[in-house]
C-alpha positions in Angstrom: -17.8 1.2 -24.0 -15.9 3.4 -26.5 -15.2 6.2 -24.0 -14.2 3.6 -21.4 -11.8 1.9 -23.7 -10.2 5.1 -24.7 -9.8 5.9 -21.0 -8.2 2.6 -20.2 -5.8 2.9 -23.1 -4.6 6.2 -21.9 -3.6 4.8 -18.5 -1.9 1.9 -20.1 0.3 4.2 -22.2 0.7 6.7 -19.3 1.1 9.6 -21.8 2.7 13.0 -21.1 1.3 14.9 -18.1 -2.0 16.7 -18.7 -2.8 18.5 -15.5 -6.4 18.5 -14.4 -7.4 16.0 -17.0 -8.2 12.4 -16.3 -6.0 9.7 -17.8 -7.8 6.4 -18.1 -7.6 3.4 -15.9 -5.7 0.5 -17.5 -4.4 -2.3 -15.0 -5.8 -2.2 -14.2 -4.8 -2.1 -13.5 -4.3 -4.1 -13.0 -2.6 -4.1 -15.1 1.6 -4.6 -16.5 8.2 -5.4 -19.2 11.2 -4.9 -17.3 14.6 -6.4 -18.0 14.7 -9.4 -15.7 17.8 -11.1 -17.0 18.1 -14.0 -19.4 15.5 -16.5 -18.1 15.9 -20.2 -18.2 13.1 -22.7 -18.2 11.5 -23.2 -14.7 11.3 -27.0 -14.8 8.4 -28.5 -13.0 6.5 -25.2 -12.5 2.9 -25.0 -13.7 2.0 -21.4 -14.5 -1.6 -21.7 -13.7 -0.9 -23.5 -10.4 1.6 -20.7 -9.5 -1.0 -18.0 -10.3 -3.6 -19.8 -8.3 -1.2 -19.9 -5.3 -0.7 -16.1 -5.7 -4.4 -15.5 -5.8 -5.0 -17.7 -2.7 -2.2 -15.9 -0.8 -3.7 -12.5 -1.7 -7.2 -13.5 -0.6 -5.8 -14.8 2.7 -3.9 -11.6 3.3 -6.9 -9.4 2.6 -6.2 -5.9 1.3 -2.6 -5.3 0.3 -0.8 -2.2 -0.8 2.5 -1.8 -2.6 4.7 0.9 -4.0 5.0 0.8 -7.8 7.1 2.3 -10.6 5.4 2.4 -14.0 7.2 2.9 -17.3 5.8 3.0 -20.8 8.0 2.7 -24.0 6.1 3.5 -27.2 6.9 1.4 -30.2 10.0 2.7 -32.0 11.3 4.7 -29.0 14.1 4.0 -26.6 13.1 6.4 -23.8 10.5 5.4 -21.3 7.8 7.7 -19.8 7.8 7.0 -16.1 5.4 7.4 -13.2 5.2 6.1 -9.7 2.8 5.8 -6.8 1.0 3.3 -4.6 -1.4 0.5 -5.5 -4.1 -1.0 -3.3 -5.4 -4.5 -4.1 -8.2 -6.7 -3.0 -8.1 -9.1 -5.9 -10.1 -10.0 -7.9 -12.7 -7.5 -6.5 -11.1 -4.1 -6.2 -8.1 -2.1 -7.3 -7.0 1.4 -6.5 -4.0 3.2 -8.2 -2.7 6.4 -6.6 -0.1 8.2 -8.8 2.1 10.7 -6.9 4.8 11.4 -9.5 5.2 13.3 -11.7 1.7 14.6 -10.9 -1.2 13.3 -8.7 -4.0 11.2 -10.2 -6.2 8.5 -8.7 -8.2 5.6 -10.1 -10.5 3.2 -8.3 -12.4 0.2 -9.8 -14.8 -2.0 -7.8 -17.6 -4.1 -9.3 -17.1 -2.7 -12.8 -17.4 1.0 -11.7 -14.4 3.2 -12.3 -13.8 6.4 -10.5 -11.0 8.6 -11.9 -10.1 11.9 -10.3 -7.5 14.6 -9.8 -7.2 15.3 -6.1 -6.0 18.8 -6.8 -9.1 20.2 -8.6 -11.9 18.3 -6.7 -13.7 16.8 -9.8 -13.7 13.4 -11.4 -15.2 11.0 -13.9 -17.2 7.9 -13.2 -17.9 5.3 -15.8 -18.6 1.6 -16.2 -16.3 -1.1 -17.6 -16.5 -4.9 -18.0 -13.2 -6.5 -17.2 -14.1 -9.3 -19.6 -14.0 -6.8 -22.4 -10.8 -5.1 -21.3 -7.6 -7.0 -22.2 -5.0 -6.0 -19.5 -7.6 -5.1 -16.9 -8.8 -8.7 -17.0 -5.4 -9.9 -15.8 -6.0 -8.7 -12.3 -9.8 -8.7 -12.0 -10.8 -12.1 -13.5 -10.4 -15.5 -11.8 -7.5 -17.8 -12.8 -10.0 -20.2 -14.4 -11.4 -17.4 -16.6 -7.8 -16.3 -17.5 -7.0 -19.8 -18.5 -9.8 -19.8 -21.0 -8.5 -16.6 -22.5 -4.7 -17.2 -22.5 -2.0 -19.8 -23.0 0.7 -19.6 -20.3 4.3 -20.6 -20.0 6.7 -20.1 -17.1 10.4 -19.3 -17.0 12.8 -18.6 -14.1 14.7 -15.3 -14.1 18.3 -14.9 -12.9 17.0 -13.3 -9.7 14.9 -16.3 -8.7 11.5 -14.7 -9.7 9.2 -16.7 -12.0 8.0 -15.0 -15.2 4.6 -16.2 -16.2 4.0 -15.3 -19.9 0.4 -15.0 -21.1 -0.5 -15.0 -24.8 -4.2 -14.6 -25.8 -5.7 -17.6 -27.6 -7.4 -15.2 -29.9 -5.5 -12.2 -31.2 -6.9 -8.9 -30.0 -6.5 -5.4 -31.3 -5.1 -4.1 -28.0 -3.0 -6.8 -26.3 -0.2 -8.8 -27.8 1.1 -10.5 -24.7 1.4 -10.0 -21.0 3.5 -11.3 -18.1 3.5 -11.6 -14.3 6.7 -11.7 -12.3 6.1 -13.7 -9.1 8.3 -14.4 -6.0 7.6 -18.1 -5.4 8.7 -17.8 -1.7 6.2 -15.1 -0.8 3.6 -15.7 -3.6 3.7 -11.9 -4.3 3.5 -10.3 -7.7 6.6 -8.1 -8.1 6.1 -7.2 -11.7 3.4 -6.9 -14.4 4.1 -6.0 -18.0 2.1 -6.1 -21.2 2.7 -5.2 -24.8 -0.1 -3.6 -26.8 -0.9 -4.3 -30.4 1.1 -1.3 -31.6 4.2 -2.6 -29.9 4.2 -0.2 -26.9 5.3 -1.8 -23.6 4.1 -1.0 -20.2 5.8 -2.2 -17.0 4.8 -2.1 -13.4 7.4 -3.0 -10.7 6.0 -3.5 -7.2 7.7 -3.6 -3.8 7.2 -2.8 -0.2 4.0 -4.8 0.3 1.9 -4.1 3.4 -1.4 -5.3 4.7 -4.2 -2.7 5.0 -6.8 -2.4 7.7 -10.3 -1.6 6.7 -11.8 -1.0 3.3 -11.9 2.8 3.3 -9.4 2.9 0.4 -12.1 1.4 -1.8 -14.6 4.1 -1.1 -14.7 7.0 -3.6 -14.1 10.3 -1.8 -17.2 12.3 -1.0 -15.6 15.7 -1.6 -15.2 15.1 -5.3 -17.8 16.4 -7.8 -18.5 13.3 -9.9 -19.6 13.4 -13.5 -20.7 10.5 -15.8 -22.4 7.2 -15.3 -23.4 6.0 -11.8 
């Protein structure tokens, strides 16, 4: 798990471009602190019920895709490192992240198997992870009931009408300090994910332009890549 954790941490921080090297998958995805205005308490909203509604809507919709902008601000810095691309979700089973800017990289996780590749050089890494052991990745790939056992949740309403569901781990971990989902209650769509690591670095994903996807080809690893690592 050591190599997998290092890989996941690298995607979380989205460090400076390293062409033809494989940054790690980190929420996972799925995974996810923008400035959403000064929130006021969302009276009467239950955070777990809201998350369950989001999951139910996602399952009904099937496979969804969305454009995303990712930013990472290391602790002690004011300037964010930024990336963008498209994300494909069939939660809580599969997640695919396609970076397009500033350089292409792809990540796919289904059933605990991660494929990470650079489409420009035709080679990739394959390794195993357990979402239960990966704070951050668990936010997208575990059930609401399992998340409830791991985190305490509160909900606030932002100035733009989105609900912010703040998650804090019951047990302090070495890698995750807190996380949050931004949810549109009208559409039951996640429009933002953010998390702060134990070092104080903050990662934000902002999602928009949701579309439904036909077929499951996006969750099949490409056959023209030379894969190395665990199968």
